[in-house]
BALOBA-1460 file (C-alpha; in Angstrom, 3 decimals):
// residues 210
<rec num="1" residu="x" x="-298.389" y="52.318" z="16.334"/>
<rec num="2" residu="x" x="-301.118" y="53.680" z="14.096"/>
<rec num="3" residu="x" x="-302.112" y="57.109" z="15.371"/>
<rec num="4" residu="x" x="-304.883" y="59.305" z="14.047"/>
<rec num="5" residu="x" x="-304.519" y="63.057" z="14.493"/>
<rec num="6" residu="x" x="-307.696" y="65.119" z="14.758"/>
<rec num="7" residu="x" x="-306.705" y="68.769" z="14.936"/>
<rec num="8" residu="x" x="-308.926" y="71.725" z="15.671"/>
<rec num="9" residu="x" x="-309.781" y="74.651" z="17.866"/>
<rec num="10" residu="x" x="-312.252" y="72.572" z="19.928"/>
<rec num="11" residu="x" x="-314.139" y="75.748" z="20.775"/>
<rec num="12" residu="x" x="-315.671" y="73.789" z="22.464"/>
<rec num="13" residu="x" x="-315.158" y="70.067" z="21.906"/>
<rec num="14" residu="x" x="-318.456" y="68.189" z="21.473"/>
<rec num="15" residu="x" x="-320.042" y="64.858" z="20.590"/>
<rec num="16" residu="x" x="-319.386" y="65.441" z="16.886"/>
<rec num="17" residu="x" x="-315.638" y="65.426" z="17.539"/>
<rec num="18" residu="x" x="-315.910" y="62.204" z="19.514"/>
<rec num="19" residu="x" x="-318.042" y="60.683" z="16.750"/>
<rec num="20" residu="x" x="-315.360" y="61.497" z="14.163"/>
<rec num="21" residu="x" x="-312.568" y="60.131" z="16.375"/>
<rec num="22" residu="x" x="-314.391" y="56.867" z="17.094"/>
<rec num="23" residu="x" x="-315.454" y="56.245" z="13.502"/>
<rec num="24" residu="x" x="-311.934" y="56.890" z="12.201"/>
<rec num="25" residu="x" x="-310.341" y="54.748" z="14.894"/>
<rec num="26" residu="x" x="-312.507" y="51.768" z="14.035"/>
<rec num="27" residu="x" x="-312.499" y="52.172" z="10.248"/>
<rec num="28" residu="x" x="-308.705" y="52.529" z="10.047"/>
<rec num="29" residu="x" x="-307.885" y="50.186" z="12.948"/>
<rec num="30" residu="x" x="-305.947" y="52.876" z="14.748"/>
<rec num="31" residu="x" x="-304.267" y="52.265" z="18.083"/>
<rec num="32" residu="x" x="-304.991" y="55.810" z="19.243"/>
<rec num="33" residu="x" x="-306.544" y="59.069" z="18.134"/>
<rec num="34" residu="x" x="-304.967" y="62.280" z="19.412"/>
<rec num="35" residu="x" x="-307.105" y="65.384" z="19.703"/>
<rec num="36" residu="x" x="-304.620" y="68.129" z="18.794"/>
<rec num="37" residu="x" x="-305.964" y="71.283" z="20.406"/>
<rec num="38" residu="x" x="-304.634" y="74.214" z="18.407"/>
<rec num="39" residu="x" x="-303.122" y="77.131" z="20.338"/>
<rec num="40" residu="x" x="-304.487" y="79.382" z="17.580"/>
<rec num="41" residu="x" x="-305.795" y="78.610" z="14.102"/>
<rec num="42" residu="x" x="-304.293" y="81.158" z="11.636"/>
<rec num="43" residu="x" x="-307.464" y="80.936" z="9.515"/>
<rec num="44" residu="x" x="-309.911" y="81.664" z="12.337"/>
<rec num="45" residu="x" x="-310.607" y="85.025" z="14.007"/>
<rec num="46" residu="x" x="-309.578" y="85.497" z="17.626"/>
<rec num="47" residu="x" x="-312.946" y="87.040" z="18.484"/>
<rec num="48" residu="x" x="-315.100" y="84.446" z="20.217"/>
<rec num="49" residu="x" x="-312.179" y="82.047" z="20.763"/>
<rec num="50" residu="x" x="-312.117" y="80.661" z="24.299"/>
<rec num="51" residu="x" x="-308.875" y="80.496" z="26.246"/>
<rec num="52" residu="x" x="-306.591" y="77.612" z="25.306"/>
<rec num="53" residu="x" x="-306.912" y="76.006" z="28.761"/>
<rec num="54" residu="x" x="-310.710" y="75.940" z="28.434"/>
<rec num="55" residu="x" x="-310.595" y="74.409" z="24.981"/>
<rec num="56" residu="x" x="-308.074" y="71.791" z="26.082"/>
<rec num="57" residu="x" x="-310.260" y="70.877" z="29.058"/>
<rec num="58" residu="x" x="-313.319" y="70.494" z="26.820"/>
<rec num="59" residu="x" x="-311.301" y="68.111" z="24.611"/>
<rec num="60" residu="x" x="-310.277" y="66.106" z="27.666"/>
<rec num="61" residu="x" x="-313.944" y="65.705" z="28.557"/>
<rec num="62" residu="x" x="-314.668" y="63.834" z="25.328"/>
<rec num="63" residu="x" x="-311.463" y="61.761" z="25.464"/>
<rec num="64" residu="x" x="-311.315" y="58.448" z="27.284"/>
<rec num="65" residu="x" x="-307.626" y="58.641" z="28.211"/>
<rec num="66" residu="x" x="-306.836" y="55.307" z="26.524"/>
<rec num="67" residu="x" x="-307.768" y="55.214" z="22.850"/>
<rec num="68" residu="x" x="-308.758" y="58.854" z="22.432"/>
<rec num="69" residu="x" x="-306.347" y="61.346" z="23.997"/>
<rec num="70" residu="x" x="-306.481" y="65.135" z="24.210"/>
<rec num="71" residu="x" x="-303.080" y="66.783" z="23.899"/>
<rec num="72" residu="x" x="-301.502" y="70.234" z="24.071"/>
<rec num="73" residu="x" x="-298.396" y="69.074" z="22.206"/>
<rec num="74" residu="x" x="-298.842" y="71.653" z="19.426"/>
<rec num="75" residu="x" x="-298.788" y="74.469" z="21.979"/>
<rec num="76" residu="x" x="-295.768" y="72.941" z="23.744"/>
<rec num="77" residu="x" x="-293.916" y="72.716" z="20.439"/>
<rec num="78" residu="x" x="-294.822" y="76.327" z="19.664"/>
<rec num="79" residu="x" x="-296.490" y="75.420" z="16.361"/>
<rec num="80" residu="x" x="-299.695" y="76.567" z="14.662"/>
<rec num="81" residu="x" x="-299.390" y="75.230" z="11.098"/>
<rec num="82" residu="x" x="-300.462" y="71.640" z="10.458"/>
<rec num="83" residu="x" x="-297.744" y="70.702" z="7.987"/>
<rec num="84" residu="x" x="-294.991" y="71.828" z="10.371"/>
<rec num="85" residu="x" x="-296.672" y="70.015" z="13.258"/>
<rec num="86" residu="x" x="-296.791" y="66.777" z="11.286"/>
<rec num="87" residu="x" x="-293.141" y="67.090" z="10.274"/>
<rec num="88" residu="x" x="-292.116" y="67.578" z="13.898"/>
<rec num="89" residu="x" x="-294.243" y="64.668" z="15.109"/>
<rec num="90" residu="x" x="-292.699" y="62.342" z="12.528"/>
<rec num="91" residu="x" x="-289.231" y="63.270" z="13.752"/>
<rec num="92" residu="x" x="-290.219" y="62.939" z="17.389"/>
<rec num="93" residu="x" x="-292.027" y="59.596" z="16.938"/>
<rec num="94" residu="x" x="-290.227" y="57.900" z="14.005"/>
<rec num="95" residu="x" x="-291.854" y="54.502" z="14.570"/>
<rec num="96" residu="x" x="-295.443" y="55.818" z="14.538"/>
<rec num="97" residu="x" x="-297.656" y="55.889" z="11.453"/>
<rec num="98" residu="x" x="-299.741" y="59.037" z="11.504"/>
<rec num="99" residu="x" x="-303.033" y="59.684" z="9.742"/>
<rec num="100" residu="x" x="-304.538" y="63.163" z="9.528"/>
<rec num="101" residu="x" x="-308.287" y="63.058" z="10.231"/>
<rec num="102" residu="x" x="-310.527" y="65.863" z="9.012"/>
<rec num="103" residu="x" x="-314.127" y="66.642" z="8.216"/>
<rec num="104" residu="x" x="-315.297" y="67.358" z="4.680"/>
<rec num="105" residu="x" x="-315.488" y="71.062" z="5.584"/>
<rec num="106" residu="x" x="-311.714" y="71.113" z="6.064"/>
<rec num="107" residu="x" x="-311.100" y="69.176" z="2.860"/>
<rec num="108" residu="x" x="-313.010" y="71.923" z="1.052"/>
<rec num="109" residu="x" x="-310.850" y="74.587" z="2.713"/>
<rec num="110" residu="x" x="-307.563" y="72.651" z="2.461"/>
<rec num="111" residu="x" x="-306.105" y="74.811" z="-0.364"/>
<rec num="112" residu="x" x="-306.081" y="77.744" z="2.088"/>
<rec num="113" residu="x" x="-303.638" y="75.878" z="4.368"/>
<rec num="114" residu="x" x="-299.952" y="76.676" z="4.029"/>
<rec num="115" residu="x" x="-297.978" y="73.935" z="2.233"/>
<rec num="116" residu="x" x="-301.119" y="71.814" z="1.924"/>
<rec num="117" residu="x" x="-299.815" y="69.829" z="-1.027"/>
<rec num="118" residu="x" x="-296.693" y="68.861" z="0.931"/>
<rec num="119" residu="x" x="-298.946" y="67.807" z="3.797"/>
<rec num="120" residu="x" x="-301.065" y="65.631" z="1.485"/>
<rec num="121" residu="x" x="-297.983" y="64.183" z="-0.179"/>
<rec num="122" residu="x" x="-296.391" y="63.058" z="3.081"/>
<rec num="123" residu="x" x="-299.335" y="62.187" z="5.331"/>
<rec num="124" residu="x" x="-302.305" y="59.848" z="4.722"/>
<rec num="125" residu="x" x="-305.591" y="61.725" z="5.130"/>
<rec num="126" residu="x" x="-308.959" y="60.343" z="6.225"/>
<rec num="127" residu="x" x="-312.007" y="62.499" z="5.522"/>
<rec num="128" residu="x" x="-315.410" y="62.135" z="7.184"/>
<rec num="129" residu="x" x="-318.733" y="63.550" z="5.971"/>
<rec num="130" residu="x" x="-319.954" y="66.864" z="7.406"/>
<rec num="131" residu="x" x="-323.460" y="68.294" z="7.026"/>
<rec num="132" residu="x" x="-323.609" y="70.758" z="4.144"/>
<rec num="133" residu="x" x="-320.011" y="70.165" z="3.082"/>
<rec num="134" residu="x" x="-319.522" y="66.629" z="1.810"/>
<rec num="135" residu="x" x="-320.713" y="67.030" z="-1.792"/>
<rec num="136" residu="x" x="-319.000" y="70.409" z="-2.122"/>
<rec num="137" residu="x" x="-315.717" y="69.033" z="-0.776"/>
<rec num="138" residu="x" x="-315.706" y="66.003" z="-3.092"/>
<rec num="139" residu="x" x="-316.046" y="68.338" z="-6.081"/>
<rec num="140" residu="x" x="-313.640" y="70.952" z="-4.715"/>
<rec num="141" residu="x" x="-310.134" y="71.818" z="-5.832"/>
<rec num="142" residu="x" x="-308.302" y="69.719" z="-3.200"/>
<rec num="143" residu="x" x="-310.252" y="66.547" z="-4.032"/>
<rec num="144" residu="x" x="-309.711" y="67.228" z="-7.740"/>
<rec num="145" residu="x" x="-305.939" y="67.638" z="-7.346"/>
<rec num="146" residu="x" x="-305.698" y="64.527" z="-5.155"/>
<rec num="147" residu="x" x="-308.227" y="62.389" z="-7.025"/>
<rec num="148" residu="x" x="-305.750" y="59.831" z="-8.362"/>
<rec num="149" residu="x" x="-304.372" y="59.251" z="-4.866"/>
<rec num="150" residu="x" x="-307.735" y="58.301" z="-3.370"/>
<rec num="151" residu="x" x="-307.884" y="54.766" z="-1.981"/>
<rec num="152" residu="x" x="-310.356" y="52.528" z="-0.140"/>
<rec num="153" residu="x" x="-310.106" y="53.118" z="3.585"/>
<rec num="154" residu="x" x="-308.825" y="49.597" z="4.178"/>
<rec num="155" residu="x" x="-305.818" y="50.345" z="1.993"/>
<rec num="156" residu="x" x="-304.915" y="53.685" z="3.572"/>
<rec num="157" residu="x" x="-302.202" y="52.242" z="5.805"/>
<rec num="158" residu="x" x="-301.462" y="49.010" z="3.989"/>
<rec num="159" residu="x" x="-298.114" y="48.401" z="2.367"/>
<rec num="160" residu="x" x="-295.056" y="50.624" z="2.224"/>
<rec num="161" residu="x" x="-295.251" y="54.372" z="1.820"/>
<rec num="162" residu="x" x="-295.246" y="55.439" z="-1.830"/>
<rec num="163" residu="x" x="-294.147" y="58.639" z="-3.516"/>
<rec num="164" residu="x" x="-297.456" y="60.265" z="-2.576"/>
<rec num="165" residu="x" x="-299.550" y="59.447" z="0.483"/>
<rec num="166" residu="x" x="-303.123" y="58.215" z="-0.123"/>
<rec num="167" residu="x" x="-306.380" y="59.605" z="1.205"/>
<rec num="168" residu="x" x="-309.857" y="58.209" z="1.682"/>
<rec num="169" residu="x" x="-313.420" y="59.181" z="2.476"/>
<rec num="170" residu="x" x="-314.742" y="57.159" z="5.410"/>
<rec num="171" residu="x" x="-318.420" y="56.296" z="4.880"/>
<rec num="172" residu="x" x="-320.285" y="57.390" z="7.995"/>
<rec num="173" residu="x" x="-323.412" y="59.210" z="9.035"/>
<rec num="174" residu="x" x="-323.104" y="62.963" z="9.342"/>
<rec num="175" residu="x" x="-323.148" y="64.166" z="12.936"/>
<rec num="176" residu="x" x="-325.131" y="67.407" z="13.375"/>
<rec num="177" residu="x" x="-323.138" y="68.838" z="16.296"/>
<rec num="178" residu="x" x="-321.447" y="72.180" z="15.604"/>
<rec num="179" residu="x" x="-319.200" y="74.257" z="17.855"/>
<rec num="180" residu="x" x="-320.564" y="77.411" z="16.212"/>
<rec num="181" residu="x" x="-324.135" y="76.384" z="17.050"/>
<rec num="182" residu="x" x="-323.157" y="75.495" z="20.616"/>
<rec num="183" residu="x" x="-321.538" y="78.906" z="21.157"/>
<rec num="184" residu="x" x="-324.595" y="80.651" z="19.744"/>
<rec num="185" residu="x" x="-326.891" y="78.661" z="22.009"/>
<rec num="186" residu="x" x="-324.777" y="79.379" z="25.095"/>
<rec num="187" residu="x" x="-324.691" y="83.071" z="24.199"/>
<rec num="188" residu="x" x="-328.475" y="83.192" z="23.863"/>
<rec num="189" residu="x" x="-328.964" y="81.445" z="27.194"/>
<rec num="190" residu="x" x="-326.491" y="83.757" z="28.917"/>
<rec num="191" residu="x" x="-328.246" y="86.808" z="27.463"/>
<rec num="192" residu="x" x="-331.600" y="85.469" z="28.644"/>
<rec num="193" residu="x" x="-330.170" y="84.737" z="32.084"/>
<rec num="194" residu="x" x="-330.866" y="81.015" z="31.794"/>
<rec num="195" residu="x" x="-328.804" y="77.901" z="32.332"/>
<rec num="196" residu="x" x="-325.791" y="78.048" z="30.026"/>
<rec num="197" residu="x" x="-325.156" y="74.288" z="30.124"/>
<rec num="198" residu="x" x="-325.322" y="72.577" z="26.735"/>
<rec num="199" residu="x" x="-326.147" y="68.856" z="26.477"/>
<rec num="200" residu="x" x="-323.658" y="68.614" z="23.614"/>
<rec num="201" residu="x" x="-320.730" y="69.394" z="25.920"/>
<rec num="202" residu="x" x="-319.972" y="66.150" z="27.681"/>
<rec num="203" residu="x" x="-319.166" y="65.769" z="31.375"/>
<rec num="204" residu="x" x="-315.584" y="65.148" z="32.375"/>
<rec num="205" residu="x" x="-314.296" y="61.615" z="31.907"/>
<rec num="206" residu="x" x="-313.891" y="59.602" z="35.136"/>
<rec num="207" residu="x" x="-310.509" y="60.028" z="36.797"/>
<rec num="208" residu="x" x="-309.600" y="56.391" z="36.168"/>
<rec num="209" residu="x" x="-310.038" y="56.894" z="32.424"/>
<rec num="210" residu="x" x="-307.513" y="59.736" z="32.250"/>
């Protein structure tokens, strides 16, 4: 199976996450996309971070239970670092072909991740545009180091694995949704005593889709 992995805090999950998952699934002809809800991102502050159960539930709301699945597997494995998570998943599912899916903002910040070069060497990466980040990311240090391994998206999973995994930029429109903006909006509404519901947080998927 071809499985895309979209990791994140999902604090909360929103339409932008679903947009990224759907675009990547179609562009790369993936069988499934897993939303890996992080138990705690080492690079993000704990202040303002919702409880894990709440973040997992928000990811389940944007999943369809068939092609896009929300999972707590990283928490169950007791892992927080992406490279270690990928290594464990490859051992646990040896017949799966995994692709790491990220926004351009994370490509720009990739050199801050532990063992990021090992991650890029072993795992194909698909990058999607993000407002305010795409141009910066494509001229950043990670893109520069990995430039010669960039491939067209159609070739990302074709053929046998080489010495170094490829990566690609998936052409797609930038989705404006932002978890930071959603939290700020909810905070303002709560302070004003208004309705804290945000239209960017989707209703729960029907039971039959889970």
